[in-house]
VMD Tcl script that draws the C-alpha trace (Angstrom):
set ca {
  {0.02 -0.47 -0.02}
  {1.34 3.44 -0.84}
  {0.66 6.65 1.09}
  {0.67 9.76 -1.02}
  {3.72 11.70 0.69}
  {1.42 15.00 0.53}
  {-1.19 13.64 2.69}
  {-1.94 15.08 5.87}
  {-3.67 13.24 8.80}
  {-3.26 12.93 12.50}
  {-3.63 9.10 13.01}
  {-6.34 6.20 13.03}
  {-8.39 5.65 16.00}
  {-9.21 2.56 17.73}
  {-12.27 2.81 19.83}
  {-13.03 -0.32 21.37}
  {-12.34 -1.68 25.43}
  {-10.69 -4.97 24.76}
  {-7.77 -6.30 27.36}
  {-5.29 -5.81 24.37}
  {-5.46 -1.61 24.39}
  {-4.75 -1.46 27.77}
  {-1.53 -3.28 27.36}
  {-0.44 -0.87 24.33}
  {2.28 1.76 25.12}
  {3.60 4.99 23.76}
  {6.11 4.08 21.26}
  {5.23 0.74 20.29}
  {4.66 -0.35 17.04}
  {2.31 -2.85 15.59}
  {1.35 -5.10 12.57}
  {-2.01 -4.27 11.17}
  {-3.57 -6.09 8.23}
  {-7.11 -4.12 6.33}
  {-9.52 -6.95 6.28}
  {-11.73 -4.71 4.37}
  {-11.98 -1.69 2.28}
  {-12.92 1.58 4.21}
  {-16.44 2.73 4.63}
  {-17.16 6.34 4.86}
  {-13.52 6.51 6.44}
  {-13.51 3.72 8.48}
  {-12.18 0.22 8.06}
  {-11.58 -3.02 10.01}
  {-8.43 -3.57 10.94}
  {-6.77 -6.96 12.27}
  {-4.30 -6.34 15.19}
  {-2.92 -9.53 16.62}
  {-5.50 -11.76 16.71}
  {-8.01 -8.88 17.50}
  {-9.91 -7.11 14.77}
  {-10.85 -3.34 15.36}
  {-13.25 -0.98 13.44}
  {-10.43 2.40 12.79}
  {-11.12 5.84 11.57}
  {-8.57 5.81 8.99}
  {-7.93 9.04 7.26}
  {-6.63 7.28 4.00}
  {-7.85 5.07 1.74}
  {-7.49 1.12 2.26}
  {-7.90 -1.79 0.65}
  {-8.98 -5.61 2.29}
  {-4.79 -7.36 2.47}
  {-3.28 -3.98 2.85}
  {-0.32 -4.45 5.54}
  {0.23 -1.42 7.94}
  {2.80 -0.89 10.20}
  {1.73 1.49 12.84}
  {3.10 3.41 16.01}
  {1.12 4.20 19.40}
  {0.83 7.62 19.84}
  {-2.00 7.64 22.66}
  {-3.28 4.96 25.05}
  {-6.49 5.12 26.74}
  {-10.22 3.95 25.34}
  {-9.71 5.76 22.22}
  {-5.81 5.19 21.44}
  {-4.12 6.91 18.56}
  {-1.93 5.90 16.17}
  {-0.03 6.47 13.38}
  {1.65 5.07 10.07}
  {5.10 4.84 10.66}
  {5.78 5.73 6.77}
  {3.65 8.51 6.88}
  {4.43 12.29 7.34}
  {3.52 13.61 10.77}
  {0.67 16.49 11.11}
  {1.47 19.03 13.30}
  {-0.23 18.61 16.85}
  {-2.33 21.89 16.73}
  {-1.91 21.94 21.01}
  {2.01 22.16 20.43}
  {1.92 24.65 17.89}
  {-0.76 26.82 19.91}
  {1.23 26.53 23.10}
  {5.06 27.52 20.78}
  {2.94 30.51 19.54}
  {2.26 31.69 22.58}
  {4.88 31.27 24.66}
  {6.97 33.71 23.55}
  {4.26 36.47 23.52}
  {2.92 35.49 27.03}
  {3.09 37.41 30.21}
  {1.56 38.34 33.60}
  {-1.53 39.91 34.64}
  {-0.05 42.42 37.25}
  {1.45 45.47 34.44}
  {-2.31 45.10 33.00}
  {-3.92 45.28 36.26}
  {-2.22 48.35 37.52}
  {-2.79 49.97 34.55}
  {-6.68 49.06 35.06}
  {-6.73 50.05 38.81}
  {-4.91 54.04 37.59}
  {-7.26 54.29 34.83}
  {-10.67 53.06 37.02}
  {-9.26 55.67 39.83}
  {-8.42 58.87 37.95}
  {-11.05 61.49 37.29}
  {-10.33 62.23 33.81}
  {-7.62 61.39 31.17}
  {-7.41 63.88 28.92}
  {-6.96 62.84 25.10}
  {-7.43 59.83 26.18}
  {-10.04 57.47 23.97}
  {-13.13 57.04 25.39}
  {-13.57 53.16 23.95}
  {-10.48 52.73 26.09}
  {-11.53 54.01 29.31}
  {-14.49 52.23 28.98}
  {-13.69 48.91 28.46}
  {-10.57 49.60 30.88}
  {-12.94 50.40 33.46}
  {-14.90 47.78 32.77}
  {-12.63 44.88 33.10}
  {-11.54 46.35 36.55}
  {-14.94 46.43 37.94}
  {-15.80 43.10 37.05}
  {-12.65 41.89 39.15}
  {-13.50 39.54 42.42}
  {-13.52 42.38 45.59}
  {-11.72 40.71 48.02}
  {-14.93 41.60 50.17}
  {-16.74 38.84 48.26}
  {-14.30 35.94 48.92}
  {-15.71 34.45 52.08}
  {-19.60 34.81 50.22}
  {-20.79 31.44 49.55}
  {-19.84 30.43 45.95}
  {-18.75 33.97 44.88}
  {-14.93 32.88 44.46}
  {-16.28 29.67 42.44}
  {-17.84 32.12 39.97}
  {-14.58 33.99 40.18}
  {-13.03 31.25 39.04}
  {-15.39 30.52 36.15}
  {-14.85 33.48 34.69}
  {-10.84 33.74 34.92}
  {-11.57 33.30 31.32}
  {-10.11 29.85 30.68}
  {-14.22 29.02 29.99}
  {-14.99 31.66 27.52}
  {-15.15 29.70 24.61}
  {-17.34 26.71 26.20}
  {-19.23 29.41 27.39}
  {-19.78 30.96 24.14}
  {-20.04 27.10 22.31}
  {-23.53 27.85 24.16}
  {-24.49 31.01 22.69}
  {-28.44 31.07 21.69}
  {-30.65 33.36 19.61}
  {-31.27 35.31 22.90}
  {-27.54 35.92 22.73}
  {-24.64 34.92 24.66}
  {-24.81 32.66 28.27}
  {-24.87 34.16 31.90}
  {-21.46 35.04 32.71}
  {-19.83 36.35 29.54}
  {-20.09 39.80 30.33}
  {-17.94 39.89 33.56}
  {-15.32 36.96 31.89}
  {-11.83 38.34 32.32}
  {-10.91 37.05 28.70}
  {-13.89 38.85 26.89}
  {-12.98 42.16 28.71}
  {-9.76 41.91 27.79}
  {-10.17 41.08 24.09}
  {-12.59 44.46 24.18}
  {-9.89 46.19 25.60}
  {-7.59 44.60 23.06}
  {-9.90 45.77 20.17}
  {-10.36 49.03 21.35}
  {-6.80 49.84 21.60}
  {-6.04 48.50 18.18}
  {-8.60 50.91 17.10}
  {-7.58 54.09 18.50}
  {-4.59 56.44 17.13}
  {-1.51 54.74 16.71}
  {0.29 53.95 19.86}
  {3.84 55.24 20.56}
  {6.27 52.43 21.56}
  {7.85 51.58 24.77}
  {11.01 53.42 25.86}
  {13.62 51.91 25.79}
  {16.13 51.72 28.98}
  {19.02 53.97 29.02}
  {22.64 52.16 28.68}
  {25.05 52.67 31.13}
  {24.70 51.76 34.85}
  {21.14 51.81 36.77}
  {21.43 54.43 39.25}
  {21.03 54.01 43.12}
  {17.08 53.71 43.79}
  {15.57 56.84 45.99}
  {14.57 55.53 49.21}
  {11.38 55.78 48.50}
  {11.67 53.06 45.46}
  {14.42 51.12 46.77}
  {13.92 47.45 47.35}
  {13.35 46.63 50.93}
  {16.82 44.72 52.47}
  {16.58 41.38 53.41}
  {17.69 39.82 56.80}
  {19.26 36.78 57.46}
  {15.68 35.33 59.02}
  {14.29 36.29 55.15}
  {11.70 38.96 56.63}
  {11.98 42.63 55.31}
  {11.96 45.35 58.16}
  {9.66 47.39 57.02}
  {5.73 47.91 57.81}
  {2.79 45.23 57.08}
  {1.47 47.89 54.83}
  {4.57 49.48 53.45}
  {4.14 49.16 49.14}
  {8.26 49.76 48.48}
  {9.27 48.06 45.32}
  {10.69 44.53 45.28}
  {12.68 42.44 43.16}
  {10.76 39.59 41.52}
  {12.14 36.38 39.82}
  {11.36 35.78 36.10}
  {7.65 34.32 35.68}
  {7.00 31.24 34.30}
  {4.58 30.37 32.03}
  {1.78 28.51 32.98}
  {2.54 24.94 32.32}
  {1.07 21.81 33.44}
  {3.91 20.55 35.20}
  {4.83 24.50 36.35}
  {3.56 25.09 40.38}
  {1.66 28.45 40.97}
  {4.43 31.33 41.10}
  {3.54 34.57 43.39}
  {3.66 37.99 41.52}
  {4.09 41.27 42.88}
  {2.09 44.15 42.35}
  {3.29 46.23 38.95}
  {4.35 50.27 39.65}
  {1.23 52.40 39.06}
  {2.04 54.24 35.50}
  {1.98 58.07 35.24}
  {-1.20 59.29 33.87}
  {-0.48 62.62 32.36}
  {-1.02 63.59 28.23}
  {2.75 63.34 27.50}
  {2.66 59.90 28.70}
  {-0.37 58.97 27.08}
  {1.30 57.60 23.84}
  {3.77 55.44 25.88}
  {1.01 54.55 28.61}
  {-1.41 53.01 25.66}
  {1.44 51.48 23.67}
  {2.19 49.65 27.07}
  {-0.95 49.14 27.54}
  {-1.66 47.28 24.43}
  {1.18 44.96 24.46}
  {0.67 43.64 27.86}
  {-3.02 42.96 27.03}
  {-2.00 41.16 24.59}
  {0.86 39.03 26.49}
  {-2.40 38.61 29.57}
  {-4.13 36.88 26.65}
  {-1.62 34.49 25.99}
  {-1.35 33.47 29.14}
  {-4.61 32.63 29.39}
  {-4.29 31.22 26.54}
  {-1.37 28.94 27.76}
  {-3.50 28.18 30.88}
  {-6.59 27.10 28.53}
  {-3.82 24.95 26.55}
  {-1.97 23.08 29.58}
  {-5.49 22.09 31.16}
  {-6.62 20.38 28.01}
  {-6.85 16.80 29.56}
  {-5.22 14.25 27.30}
  {-7.10 10.93 26.96}
  {-5.60 7.75 28.52}
  {-4.16 9.78 31.46}
  {-4.92 9.40 34.98}
  {-4.26 12.96 36.08}
  {-5.94 16.00 35.50}
  {-4.85 19.39 35.83}
  {-6.57 23.20 35.84}
  {-5.10 26.48 35.46}
  {-6.18 29.73 36.02}
  {-5.44 32.97 37.91}
  {-7.95 34.99 40.08}
  {-7.27 38.57 40.38}
  {-9.25 40.33 43.15}
  {-9.17 43.96 43.51}
  {-8.89 45.49 46.99}
  {-8.65 49.55 47.90}
  {-8.22 50.39 43.99}
  {-5.61 47.50 43.51}
  {-5.55 44.37 42.47}
  {-3.65 41.53 43.41}
  {-3.10 37.80 41.34}
  {-4.20 34.51 42.28}
  {-2.45 31.65 40.94}
  {-4.32 28.24 41.17}
  {-3.19 24.73 40.25}
  {-6.10 21.87 40.35}
  {-5.39 18.44 40.01}
  {-7.02 15.37 40.11}
  {-5.62 12.51 40.62}
  {-7.72 8.98 39.72}
  {-6.29 5.76 40.60}
  {-6.17 3.55 37.54}
  {-8.11 6.06 35.47}
  {-11.28 5.68 37.58}
  {-13.41 9.16 37.92}
  {-15.16 7.90 41.06}
  {-14.19 10.88 43.56}
  {-13.13 8.30 45.98}
  {-11.09 6.61 44.04}
  {-8.24 9.35 43.80}
  {-7.61 12.56 45.42}
  {-7.38 16.15 44.65}
  {-5.06 18.68 45.05}
  {-5.00 22.75 45.20}
  {-1.91 24.84 44.85}
  {-2.32 28.51 45.33}
  {0.40 31.63 45.26}
  {-0.19 34.68 45.82}
  {1.81 38.07 46.89}
  {0.36 40.75 49.05}
  {1.83 43.84 49.95}
  {2.77 43.44 53.93}
  {2.99 39.77 53.53}
  {5.08 38.95 50.65}
  {5.38 35.47 48.87}
  {3.14 32.72 50.16}
  {1.92 28.87 48.67}
  {-0.65 26.63 49.53}
  {-0.83 23.09 48.68}
  {-4.24 21.66 50.16}
  {-4.66 17.84 49.51}
  {-7.94 15.90 49.99}
  {-6.99 12.27 50.23}
  {-9.08 9.95 52.28}
  {-11.80 12.08 53.67}
  {-9.51 14.19 55.30}
  {-7.90 17.94 53.91}
  {-4.38 18.44 54.43}
  {-2.84 21.79 53.95}
  {0.68 23.35 54.26}
  {1.81 26.91 54.19}
  {5.11 28.06 52.42}
  {6.11 31.88 53.10}
  {9.55 33.27 52.33}
  {9.01 36.10 55.08}
  {10.08 34.78 58.37}
  {7.53 37.58 60.03}
  {4.69 35.70 57.70}
  {5.17 32.68 58.57}
  {4.76 34.01 62.39}
  {1.36 35.64 61.63}
  {0.44 32.17 59.94}
  {1.68 30.27 62.58}
  {-0.33 32.14 65.23}
  {-3.50 31.85 63.27}
  {-2.89 27.98 62.39}
  {-4.99 26.75 65.46}
  {-8.16 29.39 64.91}
  {-8.50 28.29 61.02}
  {-8.38 24.72 62.49}
  {-11.34 25.37 64.67}
  {-13.26 27.31 61.77}
  {-12.52 24.36 59.82}
  {-13.47 21.40 62.19}
  {-16.88 24.07 62.62}
  {-17.73 23.92 58.92}
  {-17.46 20.29 59.08}
  {-14.34 20.00 57.22}
  {-12.17 17.13 58.38}
  {-8.34 18.18 58.90}
  {-5.77 16.30 58.82}
  {-1.88 18.14 58.48}
  {-1.85 21.82 59.26}
  {1.21 23.36 59.16}
  {3.36 26.84 57.89}
  {6.95 27.09 57.10}
  {9.35 29.58 56.02}
  {10.80 29.22 52.54}
  {9.65 27.92 49.64}
  {7.96 24.07 48.98}
  {10.36 21.41 48.13}
  {10.48 20.12 44.52}
  {7.96 17.77 43.50}
  {6.54 17.72 47.27}
  {3.12 16.74 48.51}
  {1.13 17.43 51.43}
  {1.51 14.78 54.14}
  {-1.98 13.17 54.78}
  {-1.30 12.27 58.21}
  {-3.83 13.56 61.11}
  {-1.61 15.66 62.23}
  {-1.47 19.23 63.53}
  {1.97 20.58 63.49}
  {2.46 23.99 64.95}
  {5.76 24.12 65.69}
  {7.25 23.53 61.60}
}
mol new
graphics top color blue
foreach p $ca { graphics top sphere $p radius 0.5 }
foreach p [lrange $ca 0 end-1] q [lrange $ca 1 end] { graphics top cylinder $p $q radius 0.2 }
display resetview
């Protein structure tokens, strides 16, 4: 059998539940024989002693022999003829396109907060101002976090579900929630920026040595214990590590607020240019979260990534979530596996904080990591109160601890039923 060299296809899908399917491994090479002609894109293939009805995206005749490579396992495995050209993976192609463009939300949020709080910005295009204020107004308010269902709603509005919501659009209009969706709001803002006057480019940093920072903007010195000698409400600038892309195996990373931009007629072209690029970077980051959250068929691990901006006192902070479901033997039963939720944030006065909550055997274990020693002390002092509140709500508690530092690579929650307030 000859396969046209210009034929592009993803492979052969072999639906079935025979025991042989569970023994296949990715990369394994199999021999197959077509036992009949393809009809409407389907053909019977004999692999070993079993015959499967396969979705074959090219013509085959009875007796044709195929050498197949296993690309994916599971109830619907995916195979590819080894002498056929590989077609580009659309998910991988989208990942490669979004990775160099992605950027964190703090710069966008700082500009949106400035625009929302300003009374009048001369010569700023009205559609841009309206779109910016609308996005900021729909962010979750910190006072609403404790309201039942409000945080869950904000997580659903973080942008990763936009396309699935739009797919349910009816004649009566878009489904509920689209108007407050973060990605939809950023897209409206991007269109308003792109339709306005040509924005000026970012001003490059001048060459030569960087001058010493003034006392107001200087980063706080770190002590040996890791806590900065500053009051809890300090807003002094702090150096931040490079932002990692939101991929399935990347742990959540705390993101500090960005500096507020200068609002003036002279700075307006530069502001619009920076905002356009920042919005594009934030949209690419949401797209990466959507792509990384795609569950591969046959995998026993499902991961959801999202970032929720929460506004407080006229500014906004980013809370990054990673939710993972671990099922045993691919079971979808809630009792057949566990859940792990990881969280990272960086608030003024607290510094970088990470948390990992794990549900196993009906108990929830939680570990906090605070990079500042003073913050770790505050958290440890509140652990007993947190335990009391959770138990009063009927939540079975396992481990509940707070460490000073950062999580170990690959570390997991200890599900032992202990309360360790001395860690």
